[in-house]
C-alpha positions as CSV (number, residue, x, y, z in Angstrom):
1,M,0.0,-0.1,0.0
2,L,1.6,3.5,-1.0
3,R,0.6,6.3,1.1
4,I,1.4,9.9,-0.5
5,G,0.7,12.9,1.2
6,T,2.5,16.2,2.5
7,S,4.4,17.4,5.4
8,G,1.7,19.8,7.3
9,W,-1.5,20.9,5.8
10,Q,-1.5,24.7,7.1
11,Y,0.0,26.6,4.2
12,R,-1.5,29.8,3.1
13,D,0.0,30.1,-0.3
14,W,-2.4,26.5,-1.1
15,R,-5.5,28.9,-1.0
16,P,-5.7,31.6,-3.6
17,D,-6.1,35.1,-2.8
18,R,-9.8,36.8,-3.1
19,G,-10.3,36.9,-6.6
20,A,-8.0,34.3,-8.1
21,D,-9.1,31.1,-9.5
22,D,-8.5,27.8,-7.7
23,T,-5.9,26.6,-10.3
24,G,-2.8,25.3,-8.7
25,Y,-4.3,25.5,-5.0
26,L,-5.3,22.4,-2.8
27,Y,-8.1,24.6,-0.9
28,P,-10.6,26.7,-2.7
29,A,-11.0,30.8,-2.3
30,G,-12.7,31.6,1.2
31,L,-12.0,28.1,2.7
32,P,-11.5,29.1,6.5
33,Q,-8.8,27.8,8.2
34,R,-10.4,25.8,10.5
35,A,-11.7,23.5,7.7
36,W,-8.3,23.0,6.1
37,L,-7.8,19.6,7.4
38,D,-11.2,18.6,6.8
39,H,-10.5,19.2,3.3
40,Y,-7.5,18.1,3.1
41,A,-8.3,14.5,4.7
42,A,-11.2,13.9,2.4
43,R,-8.6,14.1,-0.4
44,F,-5.3,12.4,1.2
45,G,-5.1,9.4,3.3
46,T,-2.3,10.6,5.3
47,V,-0.3,13.7,6.6
48,E,3.2,14.3,8.5
49,I,2.7,16.7,11.4
50,N,5.8,18.9,11.1
51,N,4.9,21.2,13.8
52,A,5.0,18.8,17.0
53,F,8.5,18.7,16.5
54,Y,8.6,22.5,17.2
55,R,5.8,22.4,20.2
56,L,4.1,19.1,21.0
57,P,0.4,19.6,20.8
58,E,-1.8,18.7,23.9
59,R,-3.7,15.8,24.0
60,D,-7.1,17.3,23.3
61,T,-5.7,18.4,20.2
62,F,-4.6,15.1,18.9
63,T,-8.4,13.8,19.8
64,T,-9.8,16.9,18.0
65,W,-7.6,15.8,14.7
66,R,-8.7,12.0,15.1
67,E,-12.3,13.3,15.2
68,Q,-12.0,15.5,12.3
69,T,-10.7,13.0,9.8
70,P,-12.4,9.8,8.2
71,D,-12.0,6.2,9.0
72,G,-8.0,4.7,7.7
73,F,-6.5,8.4,7.7
74,L,-3.2,8.3,9.1
75,F,-1.1,10.6,11.3
76,A,2.6,10.6,10.9
77,V,3.6,12.6,14.0
78,K,7.2,14.0,14.2
79,M,8.8,13.6,17.7
80,S,9.5,16.9,19.7
81,R,12.6,18.2,19.1
82,Y,13.1,18.2,22.9
83,L,14.5,14.5,22.7
84,T,16.4,14.9,19.5
85,H,17.6,18.4,19.5
86,I,17.8,19.2,23.0
87,R,18.3,15.9,24.7
88,R,19.8,14.6,21.8
89,L,18.5,11.0,23.0
90,R,20.1,11.4,26.4
91,E,17.8,10.4,29.3
92,P,14.8,9.7,26.6
93,A,12.2,8.1,29.2
94,E,10.2,11.1,29.9
95,P,10.2,12.7,26.6
96,V,9.0,9.6,24.9
97,A,6.5,8.7,28.0
98,R,5.0,12.5,27.7
99,F,4.8,12.3,23.7
100,L,3.1,8.9,23.7
101,S,0.6,10.1,26.4
102,R,-0.4,13.1,23.9
103,A,0.0,11.4,20.4
104,E,-1.8,7.9,21.3
105,A,-4.9,9.9,21.2
106,L,-5.3,9.4,17.6
107,G,-6.1,5.7,18.3
108,D,-5.9,3.8,15.3
109,K,-5.0,6.9,12.9
110,L,-1.5,7.1,14.6
111,G,0.9,6.3,11.9
112,P,4.7,6.1,12.2
113,V,6.6,8.4,14.8
114,L,9.4,10.6,12.8
115,L,12.7,10.9,14.7
116,Q,14.7,13.3,13.0
117,L,18.5,13.9,14.6
118,P,20.0,16.8,14.3
119,P,22.7,17.1,11.3
120,T,25.6,17.7,13.9
121,M,24.5,14.8,15.7
122,K,27.2,12.0,15.3
123,A,26.3,8.2,15.7
124,D,25.3,7.1,19.2
125,L,24.0,4.1,18.8
126,A,23.9,3.1,22.6
127,A,21.5,6.4,23.1
128,L,19.2,5.6,19.9
129,D,19.0,2.0,21.3
130,D,17.7,3.4,24.6
131,T,15.3,5.5,23.0
132,L,13.5,2.7,20.8
133,R,13.4,0.2,23.7
134,L,11.0,2.6,25.1
135,F,8.6,2.6,22.0
136,P,5.5,0.0,22.3
137,A,5.9,-2.6,19.8
138,E,2.4,-1.4,18.0
139,V,4.1,2.1,17.4
140,R,6.0,2.2,14.2
141,V,8.8,4.1,14.9
142,V,11.3,6.0,11.8
143,V,15.0,7.2,12.4
144,E,16.2,10.0,10.1
145,P,19.6,10.7,10.8
146,R,21.5,13.4,9.2
147,H,25.2,13.0,9.7
148,A,27.1,10.3,7.8
149,S,28.9,8.8,11.1
150,W,25.2,6.7,11.1
151,F,25.3,4.9,8.0
152,T,27.1,2.1,9.1
153,P,26.2,-1.8,9.0
154,A,25.9,-1.4,13.0
155,C,23.3,1.2,12.7
156,E,21.3,-0.7,9.8
157,E,21.4,-3.8,12.2
158,L,19.8,-1.7,15.3
159,L,17.1,-0.5,13.3
160,R,16.4,-3.8,11.9
161,R,16.4,-5.2,15.2
162,H,13.8,-3.2,17.0
163,G,11.8,-3.1,13.6
164,A,12.5,0.8,13.2
165,A,12.7,2.2,9.6
166,L,15.5,4.5,8.1
167,C,14.0,7.3,6.9
168,W,14.9,7.7,3.1
169,A,15.2,11.3,2.6
170,D,15.8,13.3,-0.8
171,R,17.4,16.7,-2.1
172,C,17.2,17.8,-5.6
173,G,16.1,14.6,-6.8
174,R,18.9,12.3,-5.2
175,P,18.9,9.9,-2.0
176,V,20.8,11.7,0.3
177,T,20.6,8.2,2.9
178,P,21.0,4.9,2.3
179,L,18.3,3.1,1.0
180,W,18.2,0.4,3.9
181,E,14.9,-1.9,4.4
182,T,15.1,-2.3,8.0
183,A,10.9,-2.8,8.9
184,G,8.2,-4.0,7.4
185,F,6.9,-0.3,6.2
186,G,9.0,2.1,4.6
187,Y,9.2,6.0,5.0
188,L,10.3,8.8,2.6
189,R,10.5,12.3,2.9
190,L,10.8,14.4,-0.5
191,H,12.7,18.0,0.7
192,E,13.5,19.8,-2.4
193,G,13.3,19.0,-6.1
194,A,15.2,20.2,-8.9
195,A,12.7,20.9,-11.6
196,K,11.4,24.3,-12.2
197,P,9.5,26.2,-10.7
198,W,11.8,25.7,-7.6
199,P,11.3,23.6,-5.3
200,R,9.0,21.5,-7.9
201,Y,10.0,17.4,-8.7
202,G,10.5,16.6,-12.1
203,R,8.8,13.4,-13.4
204,A,12.1,11.6,-14.3
205,A,12.8,12.2,-10.3
206,L,9.5,10.8,-9.2
207,R,9.7,7.7,-11.3
208,S,13.0,6.6,-9.8
209,W,11.4,6.9,-6.2
210,L,9.0,4.3,-7.5
211,D,11.5,2.2,-8.8
212,R,13.2,2.0,-5.6
213,I,9.7,1.2,-3.5
214,A,9.5,-2.6,-2.4
215,A,8.1,-2.4,1.1
216,P,4.5,-3.8,1.5
217,E,3.5,-0.4,3.1
218,M,5.3,2.9,2.0
219,F,4.7,6.3,3.0
220,V,5.8,9.2,1.0
221,F,5.5,13.1,2.3
222,F,6.7,15.8,0.2
223,N,8.2,18.5,2.4
224,N,8.7,21.3,-0.4
225,D,5.3,23.3,0.2
226,P,6.3,26.7,-1.1
227,G,3.9,27.5,-3.7
228,G,1.9,24.5,-3.5
229,A,4.6,22.4,-5.2
230,A,4.5,19.7,-2.3
231,V,0.4,19.1,-3.5
232,I,1.0,19.2,-7.2
233,D,4.0,17.0,-7.2
234,A,1.8,14.4,-4.8
235,G,-0.3,14.3,-7.6
236,V,1.9,13.9,-10.1
237,M,3.7,10.9,-8.4
238,A,0.0,9.0,-7.8
239,A,-0.8,9.2,-11.4
240,E,2.3,7.6,-12.4
241,A,2.0,4.9,-9.4
242,A,-1.7,4.2,-10.9
243,R,-0.2,3.7,-14.2
244,R,2.1,1.1,-12.5
245,D,-1.1,-0.6,-11.0
246,I,0.5,0.3,-7.8
247,D,-1.8,-0.4,-4.7
248,M,-2.4,2.9,-3.2
249,I,-4.7,5.5,-1.3
250,P,-5.9,8.1,-4.7
251,V,-5.0,11.4,-4.3
252,P,-6.1,14.6,-6.3
253,R,-4.2,15.8,-9.3
254,I,-3.8,19.5,-9.2
255,R,-2.8,21.3,-12.4
256,P,-0.1,24.1,-11.7
257,R,-0.5,27.3,-12.0
258,P,-0.4,29.0,-15.5
259,E,2.5,31.1,-14.3
260,S,4.2,28.1,-13.2
261,R,4.1,26.4,-16.5
């Protein structure tokens, strides 16, 4: 199952200015911000909650998101930076417990939990091992290391032992991580394409990523939100996946704005 979504949904430039037509936008003109999640979740099957990294929402907020979205919708949630960037995985018990006590309010709509590590953080396998041990078996965990010292056989084996996925990441149409398969699911973040207008992805790059996907369940999140690039590229990738008869949750095909052609 291929699940394609975006990293967040609250972007004002995904809604046209008053008087403009809706070409190239996800949200119609005049749609109030409080209705954006409902509109998004009716068209996509998953979203990555990126703002939880900066400020962990209260449990009631997660409950509201669960109630606002249809059956089968999944939220991937980015772990608070308090654990990954301030504590740098040291003494992880309290931050993980606090995170889970809130995010578990999503119930069966809780998808993978993403641990994005600082780019300056060198490999500390003991700290990562201690952290991963704290997650219940039913919670899927994804780790996004960004320092080259992590990309070793020992780290690969550690992730595999815990059933945690290595986050595949892309910039400018190229992988910036190894393509390890360490869990029964996969997770890909597309940060910035090399096509025009920036930060769009070209069809060749998206096809290349589809060629690499082999996991039985794959989450793909476009993090190139400026100018609506994320929602446009999500539709292009989904259309290519449909041509290949890949089992997937459909997403909308949004035509680029005239000035983007």
